[in-house]
C-alpha positions in Angstrom: 253.1 25.1 299.0 253.9 27.8 301.4 256.9 28.0 303.5 254.8 27.1 306.8 253.3 24.1 304.9 256.9 23.0 303.8 258.0 23.2 307.3 255.2 21.2 309.0 256.0 18.5 306.1 259.7 18.4 307.3 258.9 18.2 310.9 256.0 15.4 310.7 257.8 13.2 307.9 260.6 12.9 310.3 261.2 11.6 313.5 264.2 14.1 314.3 264.7 17.2 312.6 267.1 20.1 313.6 266.9 23.5 311.9 270.6 24.7 312.2 272.9 27.3 310.5 275.4 24.8 308.6 275.1 21.2 308.4 276.0 18.4 311.0 279.4 17.8 309.4 280.3 21.8 309.2 277.8 24.0 311.6 278.0 27.5 311.0 277.5 28.5 314.7 278.4 27.2 318.3 275.0 26.4 319.3 274.3 24.6 316.1 277.4 22.6 316.4 276.9 21.8 320.4 273.0 20.7 319.4 274.4 18.3 317.0 276.9 16.8 319.6 274.4 16.4 321.9 272.2 14.5 319.5 275.0 12.1 318.7 275.9 11.8 322.5 272.2 10.6 322.9 273.0 8.2 320.1 271.2 9.9 317.3 272.7 8.4 314.3 270.3 9.7 311.4 268.3 13.0 312.1 267.2 15.5 309.3 269.2 18.7 309.3 267.8 21.7 307.6 270.4 24.6 306.8 268.7 27.7 307.6 271.3 29.7 305.9 270.7 27.9 302.5 267.4 29.3 302.5 266.4 32.6 303.9 262.5 31.9 303.5 262.8 28.8 305.8 265.2 30.9 308.1 262.4 33.4 308.8 259.6 30.9 308.6 260.9 28.4 311.4 260.8 31.4 313.7 257.1 32.1 312.8 256.4 28.5 312.9 257.6 27.9 316.2 257.1 31.2 317.8 260.8 30.9 318.7 263.2 33.6 318.0 266.4 31.7 317.5 268.0 29.0 315.5 268.9 26.1 316.0 265.4 24.6 316.9 265.1 21.0 317.6 261.8 19.0 316.5 261.0 15.5 317.6 258.0 13.5 316.4 256.2 16.7 314.8 257.0 18.5 318.3 259.1 21.7 318.8 261.5 20.5 321.4 263.6 23.9 322.0 267.0 25.8 321.1 270.3 25.0 322.2 269.8 25.8 326.1 266.7 23.8 326.4 268.2 20.9 324.5 271.4 21.2 326.7 269.1 21.3 330.2 267.1 18.5 328.8 270.1 16.4 327.8 271.8 17.0 331.5 268.5 15.9 333.2 268.1 13.0 331.0 265.0 14.3 329.6 266.2 14.6 325.9 267.3 10.8 325.9 263.8 9.7 327.1 262.3 11.6 324.5 264.3 10.3 321.7 263.9 7.0 322.9 260.4 7.3 322.5 260.7 8.4 319.0 262.9 5.6 318.1 260.2 3.2 319.4 
């Protein structure tokens, strides 16, 4: 299985997937930590977190998969939502909550 197939499987098999540096319990960058906090503020208890620092192939592959140059990257229901800045803006506007509610329902 190629790294692109692996990523595709991860984002389609799980409702909410966050590619981040570190883990939700121990983020290794401020942007990843902020994105985790936003998800928690939206009431997301369970999401799939993929530590890109643990797998260099995924770290490079996710950037190619989304055509987005940075991590973290949030996926909801298989769709790329964005990085930390986009997630923060969507949260402030209430759009992220709507998207998460539709994914849960």
